Wavefront OBJ file of the C-alpha trace (Angstrom):
o trace
v 0.000 0.000 0.000
v 1.376 3.402 -1.013
v 2.287 5.737 1.826
v 0.342 9.005 1.494
v 2.118 12.063 2.872
v -0.501 14.662 3.766
v -0.489 18.231 5.060
v -0.450 19.065 8.779
v -3.002 21.572 10.056
v -4.305 22.422 13.533
v -2.265 19.692 15.182
v -3.180 16.830 12.869
v -3.048 15.348 9.383
v -5.028 17.165 6.691
v -5.575 15.327 3.411
v -6.790 18.280 1.352
v -9.074 17.970 -1.636
v -6.829 18.492 -4.666
v -6.436 14.772 -5.418
v -3.038 15.569 -6.982
v 0.116 13.881 -5.702
v 3.799 13.543 -6.567
v 5.960 10.474 -6.109
v 8.600 10.325 -3.380
v 11.519 7.982 -4.045
v 14.369 6.342 -2.204
v 17.385 7.636 -4.150
v 19.489 4.606 -3.217
v 17.091 2.173 -4.873
v 14.999 4.262 -7.230
v 11.848 2.796 -5.664
v 8.763 4.930 -5.081
v 8.139 4.975 -1.329
v 5.231 7.380 -1.078
v 2.931 9.909 -2.670
v 2.899 13.461 -1.326
v -0.215 15.589 -1.617
v 0.100 18.698 -3.783
v -2.147 21.435 -2.464
v -4.860 23.238 -4.360
v -5.466 26.927 -3.715
v -8.297 25.931 -1.371
v -5.979 23.576 0.533
v -3.349 26.303 0.874
v -5.915 28.782 2.149
v -7.172 26.283 4.719
v -3.646 25.889 6.092
v -3.023 29.645 6.097
v -6.369 30.273 7.799
v -5.421 27.840 10.578
v -2.175 29.725 11.181
v -4.040 33.030 11.201
v -6.627 31.759 13.685
v -3.926 30.499 16.055
v -1.888 33.704 15.979
v -3.697 35.885 18.556
v -3.532 33.200 21.231
v 0.121 32.387 20.629
v 1.095 36.073 20.386
v -0.427 36.646 23.813
v 1.131 33.547 25.388
v 3.725 34.577 27.942
v 7.410 34.368 27.117
v 7.834 31.926 29.983
v 5.309 29.502 28.521
v 6.667 29.899 24.983
v 10.185 29.215 26.223
v 9.034 26.112 28.107
v 7.658 24.676 24.854
v 10.938 25.485 23.083
v 12.957 23.713 25.775
v 10.697 20.660 25.616
v 10.986 20.555 21.813
v 14.766 20.720 22.136
v 14.835 17.818 24.577
v 12.547 15.649 22.444
v 14.591 16.429 19.333
v 17.791 15.497 21.106
v 16.307 12.206 22.316
v 14.881 11.189 18.956
v 17.128 12.803 16.352
v 18.317 9.449 14.999
v 14.731 8.800 13.860
v 14.733 12.066 11.946
v 18.159 11.391 10.428
v 17.055 7.984 9.131
v 13.919 9.537 7.639
v 16.047 12.126 5.841
v 18.351 9.426 4.465
v 15.400 7.412 3.162
v 14.120 10.305 1.024
v 17.171 12.483 0.377
v 19.877 9.829 0.138
v 22.619 11.412 2.251
v 24.395 9.060 4.641
v 22.910 8.824 8.138
v 25.932 10.430 9.828
v 25.573 13.433 7.530
v 21.841 13.597 8.260
v 22.592 13.529 11.991
v 24.953 16.447 11.483
v 22.197 18.339 9.703
v 19.805 17.787 12.601
v 22.423 18.857 15.132
v 23.098 22.125 13.307
v 19.365 22.807 13.224
v 19.140 22.029 16.918
v 21.632 24.824 17.571
v 19.022 27.315 16.343
v 16.420 25.763 18.644
v 18.835 26.256 21.538
v 19.452 29.856 20.467
v 15.695 30.457 20.395
v 15.374 29.144 23.955
v 17.035 32.407 25.020
v 14.410 34.550 23.315
v 13.293 36.482 26.437
v 16.672 38.191 26.599
v 16.659 38.916 22.857
v 13.207 40.520 22.934
v 14.039 43.082 25.581
v 13.177 46.599 24.476
v 14.549 49.939 25.610
v 13.128 52.425 28.121
v 13.901 56.089 28.717
v 12.311 57.731 31.736
v 11.548 61.456 31.614
v 12.531 61.883 27.974
v 10.526 65.060 28.264
v 8.927 66.418 31.424
v 6.880 63.537 32.852
v 7.043 61.824 29.443
v 8.587 58.356 29.083
v 9.723 56.780 25.805
v 10.220 53.093 25.200
v 10.281 50.439 22.473
v 8.990 46.908 22.220
v 9.282 44.183 19.595
v 6.162 42.321 18.511
v 5.559 39.304 16.211
v 4.419 39.749 12.634
v 1.637 37.149 12.425
v 1.473 34.028 10.236
v 4.791 33.533 8.410
v 5.751 31.240 5.528
v 8.898 29.136 5.199
v 9.680 27.587 1.807
v 12.569 25.159 2.136
v 14.700 23.118 -0.313
v 15.296 19.388 -0.655
v 18.951 19.339 0.349
v 18.407 20.068 4.063
v 14.820 19.047 4.863
v 15.364 19.517 8.628
v 18.164 22.041 9.090
v 16.972 24.763 6.730
v 13.435 24.931 8.175
v 15.071 25.009 11.614
v 17.035 28.099 10.578
v 13.696 29.894 10.688
v 10.828 28.294 12.600
v 12.365 28.128 16.117
v 12.892 31.887 16.099
v 9.557 32.583 14.397
v 7.686 30.536 16.988
v 9.691 31.799 19.963
v 8.961 35.407 19.011
v 5.204 34.726 18.885
v 4.474 34.064 15.212
v 2.614 31.141 13.687
v 4.202 29.151 10.856
v 3.275 27.592 7.535
v 6.157 25.397 6.325
v 6.217 24.432 2.643
v 8.916 21.745 2.318
v 10.296 20.271 -0.876
v 8.049 17.658 -2.408
v 11.175 15.510 -2.986
v 11.661 14.705 0.724
v 8.587 15.917 2.622
v 8.333 13.465 5.526
v 10.809 15.222 7.815
v 8.453 18.201 8.041
v 5.585 16.035 9.316
v 7.885 14.391 11.842
v 8.852 17.829 13.138
v 5.190 18.879 13.287
v 4.314 15.859 15.409
v 7.285 16.599 17.662
v 6.017 20.139 18.220
v 2.654 18.701 19.256
v 4.377 16.346 21.683
v 6.262 19.334 23.093
v 3.005 21.093 23.900
v 2.817 23.645 21.087
v -0.807 24.759 20.631
v -2.585 23.517 17.520
v -2.294 25.799 14.515
v 0.999 27.397 15.515
v 3.067 25.076 13.288
v 1.506 23.857 10.035
v 2.845 22.007 6.989
v 1.655 22.681 3.456
v 2.867 20.380 0.679
v 2.744 21.431 -2.923
v 4.240 22.936 -6.025
v 3.974 26.418 -7.574
v 0.261 26.599 -6.760
v 0.964 26.383 -3.039
v 3.983 28.681 -3.248
v 2.108 31.404 -5.131
v -0.687 31.391 -2.566
v 1.878 31.844 0.217
v 3.498 34.703 -1.695
v 0.263 36.587 -2.342
v -2.146 35.721 0.477
v -2.553 38.845 2.651
v -2.684 36.805 5.855
v 0.963 35.757 5.390
v 3.204 38.524 6.731
v 6.666 37.290 5.762
v 8.360 34.716 3.566
v 11.635 32.914 4.256
v 13.014 30.998 1.266
v 16.085 28.949 0.390
v 16.634 27.619 -3.126
v 18.002 28.514 -6.542
v 18.680 32.120 -7.515
v 15.992 32.388 -10.236
v 13.305 31.148 -7.818
v 14.672 33.287 -4.977
v 14.366 36.343 -7.200
v 10.807 35.342 -8.140
v 9.875 34.830 -4.488
v 11.366 38.192 -3.547
v 9.711 40.238 -6.283
v 6.328 38.532 -5.954
v 6.066 38.629 -2.163
v 7.456 42.124 -1.667
v 4.972 43.402 -4.241
v 2.229 42.343 -1.826
v 3.902 44.105 1.100
v 5.538 41.132 2.785
v 8.918 40.936 4.418
v 11.172 38.552 2.470
v 14.486 36.828 3.064
v 15.198 34.794 -0.069
v 18.491 32.912 -0.065
v 19.576 31.915 -3.555
v 22.273 29.907 -5.274
v 26.023 29.735 -4.893
v 29.314 29.141 -6.629
v 31.688 28.797 -3.720
v 35.429 29.183 -4.258
v 38.265 28.052 -2.039
v 41.598 29.806 -2.591
v 44.688 27.746 -1.826
v 47.809 29.916 -1.494
v 51.315 28.549 -2.113
v 52.159 28.567 1.616
v 49.096 26.522 2.607
v 49.283 23.111 4.237
v 48.339 21.102 1.140
v 47.304 18.036 3.095
v 44.875 20.127 5.134
v 43.645 21.854 1.984
v 43.179 18.570 0.110
v 41.214 17.069 3.005
v 39.052 20.181 3.080
v 38.390 20.141 -0.656
v 37.243 16.523 -0.516
v 35.030 17.151 2.500
v 33.518 20.347 1.121
v 33.249 19.195 -2.474
v 31.814 15.719 -2.029
v 30.026 15.734 1.325
v 26.298 15.122 0.874
v 27.116 14.408 -2.798
v 27.787 18.106 -3.298
v 24.121 18.939 -2.706
v 24.926 21.796 -0.336
v 24.610 25.520 -0.926
v 27.906 25.854 0.965
v 29.735 23.152 -0.986
v 33.050 24.182 -2.517
v 32.787 23.664 -6.253
v 35.834 25.669 -7.412
v 39.273 25.129 -5.910
v 41.479 28.040 -6.979
v 45.107 26.939 -6.917
v 47.490 29.901 -6.737
v 50.989 29.640 -8.185
v 53.054 26.471 -8.460
v 51.121 24.201 -6.096
v 48.348 23.110 -8.503
v 49.876 19.783 -9.596
v 50.542 18.677 -6.012
v 47.102 19.837 -4.859
v 45.293 17.981 -7.643
v 47.251 14.803 -6.922
v 46.452 14.970 -3.210
v 42.738 15.601 -3.813
v 42.546 12.745 -6.330
v 44.322 10.356 -3.957
v 41.777 11.030 -1.246
v 38.699 11.167 -3.446
v 39.449 7.768 -5.008
v 38.915 6.193 -1.600
v 35.427 7.631 -1.106
v 32.870 4.852 -0.888
v 29.683 5.737 -2.757
v 26.602 3.814 -1.759
v 23.387 3.457 0.172
v 23.310 5.979 3.010
v 22.109 3.335 5.466
v 25.224 1.236 4.868
v 28.901 1.859 5.480
v 29.168 4.543 2.810
v 30.891 7.922 2.691
v 28.667 9.504 0.050
v 25.120 8.695 -1.009
v 23.227 9.071 -4.289
v 21.815 12.246 -5.792
v 18.241 13.114 -4.944
v 16.569 12.223 -8.280
v 17.445 10.543 -11.542
v 16.846 13.808 -13.432
v 19.262 15.676 -11.193
v 21.872 12.931 -11.518
v 21.637 13.149 -15.305
v 21.891 16.947 -15.238
v 25.036 16.871 -13.107
v 26.580 14.222 -15.375
v 25.890 16.439 -18.379
v 28.090 19.150 -16.840
v 30.952 16.670 -16.666
v 30.373 15.899 -20.356
v 30.398 19.608 -21.178
v 33.522 20.312 -19.147
v 35.412 17.497 -20.807
v 34.283 18.662 -24.255
v 35.436 22.206 -23.446
v 38.954 21.039 -22.586
v 38.909 20.335 -18.850
v 40.914 17.316 -17.739
v 38.808 14.636 -16.042
v 41.139 13.465 -13.294
v 38.480 11.428 -11.484
v 35.290 10.415 -13.301
v 32.194 9.795 -11.205
v 30.136 8.798 -14.234
v 31.590 5.306 -13.980
v 31.229 4.730 -10.248
v 30.444 1.277 -8.853
v 28.175 1.987 -5.893
v 27.251 -0.121 -2.902
v 23.538 0.225 -3.517
v 20.618 -0.606 -5.753
v 21.210 -0.822 -9.465
v 18.412 1.676 -10.063
v 19.743 4.221 -7.566
v 20.676 7.718 -8.664
v 24.429 7.296 -8.558
v 27.253 9.631 -9.476
v 30.654 9.341 -7.862
v 33.147 12.030 -6.878
v 34.423 13.870 -9.938
v 37.556 16.016 -10.141
v 38.177 18.303 -13.116
v 41.481 20.114 -13.666
v 42.385 23.042 -15.933
v 38.886 24.453 -15.719
v 38.539 27.972 -17.101
v 35.977 30.649 -16.204
v 34.198 30.385 -19.558
v 33.201 26.730 -19.044
v 29.660 25.898 -17.899
v 31.103 23.601 -15.242
v 32.532 26.775 -13.695
v 29.815 29.347 -14.381
v 26.780 27.297 -13.319
v 25.717 26.050 -9.904
v 25.955 22.289 -10.458
v 24.819 21.069 -7.022
v 26.565 17.735 -7.316
v 29.856 15.970 -6.490
v 31.926 17.836 -9.073
v 35.008 19.779 -7.981
v 36.716 22.041 -10.504
v 40.326 23.160 -10.128
v 41.040 26.600 -11.587
v 44.705 27.592 -11.877
v 45.841 31.208 -11.388
v 49.238 32.818 -10.846
v 48.499 35.386 -8.144
v 46.333 36.166 -5.132
v 44.871 39.158 -6.980
v 43.712 36.925 -9.835
v 42.063 34.559 -7.359
v 40.322 37.428 -5.580
v 39.122 38.846 -8.879
v 37.570 35.502 -9.828
v 35.480 35.543 -6.648
v 34.550 39.213 -6.660
v 33.422 39.228 -10.286
v 31.328 36.101 -9.824
v 27.584 36.846 -9.656
v 27.218 34.700 -6.536
v 28.536 35.580 -3.091
v 27.407 32.892 -0.681
v 30.482 31.301 0.931
v 34.221 31.205 0.329
v 37.405 30.007 2.001
v 41.125 30.655 1.948
v 43.859 28.219 2.921
v 47.104 29.807 4.059
v 49.574 29.999 6.936
v 49.960 33.759 6.408
v 47.817 35.736 8.859
v 48.268 38.930 6.870
v 47.003 37.296 3.682
v 44.021 35.824 5.519
v 43.114 39.179 7.066
v 43.415 40.908 3.698
v 41.197 38.266 2.116
v 38.440 38.562 4.710
v 38.483 42.326 4.210
v 38.530 42.380 0.413
v 36.391 39.427 -0.622
v 32.793 40.233 -1.611
v 31.109 37.200 -0.078
v 28.769 36.880 2.885
v 30.440 33.982 4.738
v 34.209 33.462 4.857
v 36.290 30.556 6.123
v 39.979 30.802 6.994
v 41.386 27.285 6.807
v 37.742 26.214 7.224
v 36.077 24.897 4.051
v 32.363 25.235 4.909
v 32.038 28.391 7.007
v 28.424 27.943 8.156
v 28.044 30.352 11.080
v 26.925 29.297 14.528
v 23.270 29.963 15.320
v 24.027 33.146 17.270
v 25.492 34.665 14.101
v 23.513 34.959 10.879
v 23.610 32.864 7.701
v 23.423 34.602 4.348
v 25.307 35.536 1.221
v 25.794 38.614 -0.925
v 24.971 39.493 -4.527
v 22.770 36.925 -6.314
v 22.939 34.629 -3.279
v 20.502 36.753 -1.241
v 17.434 38.820 -2.058
v 16.390 40.975 0.861
v 18.572 42.605 3.482
v 18.051 40.161 6.349
v 20.016 36.956 6.787
v 18.830 33.772 8.504
v 18.898 33.071 12.277
v 20.963 34.981 14.825
v 19.897 38.521 15.676
v 18.970 39.088 12.031
v 16.379 36.340 12.449
v 14.961 37.878 15.619
v 14.614 41.245 13.905
v 13.107 39.684 10.780
v 10.323 37.926 12.688
v 9.487 40.930 14.871
v 8.732 44.590 14.283
v 9.526 47.457 16.557
v 6.908 49.635 18.158
v 7.992 52.932 19.735
v 5.757 54.234 22.519
v 5.664 57.632 24.156
v 3.599 57.889 27.327
v 2.610 60.558 29.808
v 0.629 60.044 33.001
v -0.706 63.392 34.053
v -1.810 64.925 37.284
v -5.612 65.403 37.478
v -5.312 68.769 35.690
v -4.020 68.961 32.111
v -2.172 71.589 30.172
v -4.931 72.548 27.765
v -5.034 72.504 23.973
v -1.814 73.028 22.026
v -1.805 72.585 18.232
v 1.970 73.062 17.885
v 4.310 70.233 16.875
v 5.463 68.287 19.985
v 8.781 69.529 21.375
v 11.074 68.331 24.098
v 10.786 70.375 27.218
l 1 2 3 4 5 6 7 8 9 10 11 12 13 14 15 16 17 18 19 20 21 22 23 24 25 26 27 28 29 30 31 32 33 34 35 36 37 38 39 40 41 42 43 44 45 46 47 48 49 50 51 52 53 54 55 56 57 58 59 60 61 62 63 64 65 66 67 68 69 70 71 72 73 74 75 76 77 78 79 80 81 82 83 84 85 86 87 88 89 90 91 92 93 94 95 96 97 98 99 100 101 102 103 104 105 106 107 108 109 110 111 112 113 114 115 116 117 118 119 120 121 122 123 124 125 126 127 128 129 130 131 132 133 134 135 136 137 138 139 140 141 142 143 144 145 146 147 148 149 150 151 152 153 154 155 156 157 158 159 160 161 162 163 164 165 166 167 168 169 170 171 172 173 174 175 176 177 178 179 180 181 182 183 184 185 186 187 188 189 190 191 192 193 194 195 196 197 198 199 200 201 202 203 204 205 206 207 208 209 210 211 212 213 214 215 216 217 218 219 220 221 222 223 224 225 226 227 228 229 230 231 232 233 234 235 236 237 238 239 240 241 242 243 244 245 246 247 248 249 250 251 252 253 254 255 256 257 258 259 260 261 262 263 264 265 266 267 268 269 270 271 272 273 274 275 276 277 278 279 280 281 282 283 284 285 286 287 288 289 290 291 292 293 294 295 296 297 298 299 300 301 302 303 304 305 306 307 308 309 310 311 312 313 314 315 316 317 318 319 320 321 322 323 324 325 326 327 328 329 330 331 332 333 334 335 336 337 338 339 340 341 342 343 344 345 346 347 348 349 350 351 352 353 354 355 356 357 358 359 360 361 362 363 364 365 366 367 368 369 370 371 372 373 374 375 376 377 378 379 380 381 382 383 384 385 386 387 388 389 390 391 392 393 394 395 396 397 398 399 400 401 402 403 404 405 406 407 408 409 410 411 412 413 414 415 416 417 418 419 420 421 422 423 424 425 426 427 428 429 430 431 432 433 434 435 436 437 438 439 440 441 442 443 444 445 446 447 448 449 450 451 452 453 454 455 456 457 458 459 460 461 462 463 464 465 466 467 468 469 470 471 472 473 474 475 476 477 478 479 480 481 482 483 484 485 486 487 488 489 490 491 492 493 494 495 496 497
């Protein structure tokens, strides 16, 4: 019997009435494991209406009670995170250890949100004018939408919803239809933690559901992570209806390896950052920029390590799992074809991998391309797969120019033993997140995640204080409590006195 993955509304499963579904597969076998409901406009409005109805009660719930629910959710997540990791592996394909890492990074945001009372403190000025006090408070927005991608079905939603809920908002989460079950697991966990019905809701669907979230007046903000073209669409559509938007787009992350770098450390980092989660990470390094004479040694060291990566079923003893769908696997393989045709040297060819998994799985092994040039599609495009390109340059300035002229600005890294070079790089590079001898510089939850240029639409990054400010709005209040007599009518503009 086919598993039906439904929406979650008002604390329980909601089937909807569209009758339209999409297949969910196990990428390691190619087998269809479920059918996820795709919402109609009426379904989407029912979910949004539930979030809107729950908002006044949750907004007015005390910070102490909200925080207690957050703490309970954190404890339940910590106790049961292996369940969630295995669910992610079954639909995404990443190895279980990688999925556990994803959950743990998401949990950091939950823990950050547990401190929300301190972060929501306003300011107060007594006697700003004679017997007049001035103060500010931060209040929730209302129902908010989160539209998340397939590559991190738990972590990316957790960048947003712990802070949204802690600050008093209600949530409609629209996960990827490729791996939707993690969202329902999280919804049930919220219920177990004592979250009131309607505060956290899950809406499955395609463009129909997304467009309703972007245009429905009851939704007050949209948080999105995905490709740059869709991020731009989300931003322009939702802001046109007056919503706040943080739309995180695509990436082409470079790592610069200077001649003085520890090449063993750099090679380890390139393998980890290039092939972890089969390269399906917005912070994956896809371009290793070798500066000066070290390119041959660097390529040899990367190839030596990458050849030992075991590709296979994520539930087995594998280092790297399959890609998420057959179509995506074929698209990534086509970039290898194009790079080879354009003159890149295929040092390691993942098109011919022998995986430890089902013969119908969506397999592509680690691929290393050398002598890649900036005009090749394998360099210009976001591939989102286990393909690492080595670009050779002569100087630091040439490496910096490659990064700063690239349309993306999500993450970058530099490998060097020269503190002056590292400091110069962090100052000059036009990228939102920078690693120094760290290949995947994802910030801790108390900082904010977000790129520059075509990697972010909107001026607010995810989580950290940026997240608190995004999900709240400031209200400035001026008050005066008078003696029984008053000062009479005065039509002049208020002045300090």
